[in-house]
N, C-alpha and C positions, 0 to 999 in steps of 0.2 A: 506494500501500501504506499502510495506517495504521502511524504510528510511534508508539511505545509508550516512556517514559523511566520506567523504574522505578528509585527513592531508596529503599534499604533498606539498613541495615548489618546486619543478621541475614541470613549466608549462607543459612541454613535456610530463611528465608522465602524471598529474594533467587533463589536457584537455580532452585526449583520453580515461582517464579512467569515465569521468564524462560520456561524450558524448557517450559510449557505453553501461555503465548501464542504462541512462536514455532511450537510446532507448529500452533496454530491460522491461524497464516497473518500473523501480525502481524512487523513490522519489532522488535526489541526493543531497546533500549540500557538498561546498569542500572551503577548508580554507589552506590559504600558512605557516600559523606559527601558535608554539601551541597555543598563546594567542587567535587567532580565531575560531580555535580547540576547545576550551573550550568554548569560548561564543557562539558557534552553539550549541555545545552539552547538554549546562547548560540550553537552551531555551527546551527541552524536546524534546522527540517522537522519538530519534534516533534509529532504532535497529542493527544497523553493524557497524562497524569505522576500515577504514582501512587507517592505522597508518605508517608513514614513521620516522622512530628513529632518523635520522638527520635535523635537524629544526632550523630558525632561532629561535630565542627569545628561550622560553624554550623547551629542546628538547623531543623528542614521549617517551621518559622512563618518565620524569616529566609528561608528558601531560596523560600517561597511569595509571600513580599513582593517579593524581585527579580526572580522571574519575572511575577508584576503588573506590574512597574514595564515591563516588556517588550511582555507577550502579556496576551492572555484567555484562554490554553488552557484546557480540563477540568483541574481536578487534583484527584485522590480522594485 
């Protein structure tokens, strides 16, 4: 099963994405901050990251750099 990580601080965007992707059969994890997103990503098994740029803590650009240090997973 494809695993998707959504990193989005706005719950009004995050929750519908989680709902719809789960309904379509994807395994979805969600985080509201860059730190949470990195923690979930490092647990492994993520196939795709949907990433917001404006996040509390460290922003999406910083998270993207950290992910790129470890992986070539697609990031949208």
